[in-house]
N, C-alpha and C positions, 0 to 999 in steps of 0.2 A: 425485883432487881434494885440494887443500891443505886441511888441517884446522887451524883456528886454535886450537881447544880443546886439541889435542895439543901445539901449540907452547907455549901458556901453562902446561900441566901440566908441561912439561919444564923450565920456569924454576925455579930453586932458591930465589930470593929471594921471600919472602912479600910484601914491599912492592911489588915489580915486578908480581907476579901481581895484587895488589889494584888497582894502577894500570891494568893492561891490562883487567881486568874492569870497572872504573869507566868506562873509555872505551867499551867494547863496550855496556854497559848504556845509555849516553847516546845511542847511534846510533838513528835512527828504526827502527821495526819493519820497514818496507819501504822502504829507502833507494834513491835513485838510485845507479847504479854503472856502471862501464865498464872495458874493457881498452884503449880508445883514445879519441881525441877526437871520434869520429864516430858511434859507436853507443852511446848512453846508454839504459839501461832500468831499470825498477823490479823488484827481486827481494826475496825474504825475506832477513832479516838474515844468516842462516847462509850462504846462497849468495852474497850480495853481498860478504861478507868474503873470498871467494876471488878477487875482481877487483882490478886494479891501483889503481883509483880508487873512492872511495866518498863518499857524502853524510854529513857529520858531524852536521848539525843539522836540526831540523824547520823548517817555514816560520814557526813562531811563537816559537821559543826558541833561545838560543845556549848550548850546553853546552861548546863549545870553539871556538877560532878559529885559523886557519892563516895563516902568512906564506909567500909564495912567493919563494924565493931563486933567481933565474933566472940564475945565473952559476956558474962552476966553483969548486971548493974552498969551497963554501958553509958546511960545518960548521966549518972553521977560522975563517972570518970571524965566524960566529955566536958561537962560544965566546970570541973575543977582543973582542967588542963590549960596550959598557956597557948591557946589557939584562938583564931577569930571565931566569934559565936556563929554557929551554923544557922541557916534559915529554917531548916526543918530537922527535928530529931524524931525519927520514926522507930518506935520501940515495938518489938514483938511481945505481945501480952503473955505469951506462953513461957518465954524463957528470959525476958528482959534484955535480950541482945538488940542491937539497933543498927540502922543506917543513918548517917548524918548527910545532909544535902546542902550544898552551896549553890545558889543561883547567880548567874552572871548577867549583868545589864546588857553587855555587848557579847554576842556569840563569838567564839574563837573558831575560825575555819582551819582545822588542823592539817589539812592537806594543801593549803595554799602557800605558795613559795614566798609571797610577800608578807605572810604573818608568822614566819618561823620563830621570830623573837618572842612573840606572845605565846606561841605553843610551848616553847622551851620554858618560859616563866611559869605557865600553868602546870607543866609537868613537874617542875621543881616544887611548886606550892603543894600539889597533890601528894607528892612523895613525902614531903616534910610533915604534913598533917598526919598522914598515915603512920609515919614512923613515930611521931610523938605519942599517938594514941595506941601504938602496937596493933594497928588494924591489919586486916587481911590483905597482904600484898599480891595475892593470886586472884583477887576479885576482878572480874573482867569488865565491869561497868556496863555490860549490855542490858541486863535487867536489874532493877532495884526495887525495894519495897514501895508499894503504892501508898503515899502518905494519907490518902483518903479512905483506905479500906477499913472496914469495921473491926478487923482483927488486929489492927495496929493502933497504938497510942501515939498521936501526933502532938509534938511540943514545938511551939514557935519560939525561937530564941533571938533571931535578928529579923526585923520586919522590912528590910530593904534589900534588893539584890546588890551584889558587890561588883565593883570593877576589880581588875587584876591588881591595880595600884593599891587599892584599899586593902586587899588581902596581903599583899607583900608588906605593907607598912604595919599591919597588925600581927605580923609573924616574925618576931625577933630571931627565931631559930633558922630563918631562911638565909641568914648571912653565911652559915657554914655549908660548904658544898657536900652533897651526899656522894657515896661511891658511884662512879660513873656507870659501872656495869649494872648496878641495881637500878639506878634511875632510868637507864635506857631500855630496861626489860620489864618496866612496870607502867601500867596505865597509859597515860598520854605520852610517856617517854618512849613507848614502842613506836609511835608515829614519828617522833623526832629521830630515833635511831634508823628507821627504815628510810626516811627522807634523806638523811645525811649520806647513807650508804648509796642510795640510787642517784643522788645528785652528782656525786663524784664519778659514778659509772657513766652517767649521761655526758659529762664533760669529756671523758676519755673517748666515748663513742663519737662525739662530735669531731674531735681532733683526728680520728681515724677516717671519718666519712664526711668531712666538711664540704667536699665537692658534690656529693650525692645525698646529702642529709635531707630527710623528710620526717615529719612528725610521726606518721604511722609506724614506720620502721623502728624509730627510736622507742615508741610506746611498746611495741611487741618485744623488743630486746629487753627493756626494763622490766616488763611483766614476767618474762622467762627467768631472769636472774633474781627478781624480787620474790617470786613464789618460793624458790629454793631457800633464800635467806630468811624469809618469813617463818618457815617451819623449823629451821635450824636454830635461829637466834632467839625466837620469842617463846617463852613457856605458854603464853596465851597469844596465839597468832592473831594478826589483824584479819578482818574479814576480806574476802575477795574484792568487795566494793571499795573498801578503803584503799586497798593496795592499788587497784586500777585507777582510782582518783589521783593518788600520789604520782603514779607513772604518767598519767595524762597531763597533769599540771606541770611536771618537770619537763616533759617533751615539748609542750607548747611554749614554756618560758624559754627554753634553749633555742627553739626555732625563731622566736620573736626577738630575742635579745643578743644572740650570738652570731658573729661572723669571725673570719680569721683575724682581722685587725682588732676587733673588740676583745676577743679572747686573749690575744697577745698582750694588749694593754692591761687587761685584768691581771694576767700572770706577772707582768712586769711590776705592777703596783704592789702585788702581794710579796714579790721577791724583795723589793726595796723595803717594804714594811718589816718583813722578816729579818732582813740584813741589819736594819737599825736596832731591832730588838736584840739580836744576837750580839751586836757590838756593845750595847748598853750593859748587857749581862756580863760580857767579858771584862769591860772596864771596872764594874763593881767587884768582880772576882780578883782582878789585879790589885785593887785598893785593899781588899781584905788580906790578900797574900802579903802585901808590903807591911801592913800594920802588924801582922803576926811575926814576920821574919825580922823586922827591926827590933822587936822586943825579945825574940827567941831565935837568934841566928843559927843555933846548932840543932834545930829540929830536923827530923828526917822528912822525906816527901810524904810518907804515910801519915805521920803525925800532923803535918800541915794540912793535908787533905782532909783529915778527920775534923780539925778545927774549922776549916773553911766549908765543910759539908759538900765537898766535891770529890771527884775520883783522883787517883794518883796521876793518871794520864793528863788531866786538866792542869795539875800543878807542874808537870813537866813542860807542857805547852806554854804556861805562863813564864817559866824560867827561860825557855828559848826566846820568848818575846822580849824579855828584859835584856838577855844577852845580845840579841840583834840590835836593840836600841843603844846599848853600851858600845857595841862595835862600830855602829854607823855614826853616832853623834860625837862631835869633837869635844863636847862638854865632859865626856867620860875618859878622854885621852890623858894618860898620866905618864910623864917622862921618867925614865929610870935615872 
């Protein structure tokens, strides 16, 4: 039987040893593992590390993420692309295809309501790197290539685990937003999508049942609608454990943080914030309208709308706004 500890002991570099041990410590105590795509089982970590494929993360946290490069000469393409250097490049010796793996210093708890900003950032990073490398977007991330297996060629490219901030700063392409539908149906984005969907359902459930609300009834309700949404919306559905954890965390958070007054205050704050945003947008559109009409007074509503990049209805509303100001303000009164 292949012994991983012997392999790590044979490595001379202390930094590489530390990186390997960091990865092994982050693996679940009893991970899923397999030697092929058909027979997956759960084994203790020591035995699982002898298999070709292994589960990197628990159902609740992400300590590393993997990109599947499903074409030949993958390592050359990765090293010549504008992405952060992966920690592990794991090449299949039979066809030169590869998995690249990024290790995270701090695990991201993907179903925790307090960490949704980190989860969204991780989903964006994962999607962007996959898109740059033309990686496999249907890769589920449940099992990835075992970096220490004898049938894989392991290349060390970056010898320290990353923080999300370091990955974000090393990825210039992250500034452009990916298509929302693609992002939310891929990798960690599936958790973000499900969390956002169930969060709003939980708020609605609370408003309908605020007098008799309890955690268990909310959890059951979210599980019922979540299972249906999971298989409709996700090409690669979340596991039942992940879904239940999302439902449990949301239910507990609502019970702990919400009551009629708090919920009313939150909605009031959001309404004020939304109102200010809409007002600022309308003021900007009015300014654009004025600058265009002053120089081109004979343009039609359709032409003005095209120049302002808005609808004709918006232009009509802006005209009504100026007509009302002209009517009400004495500054615009003109004696015949």
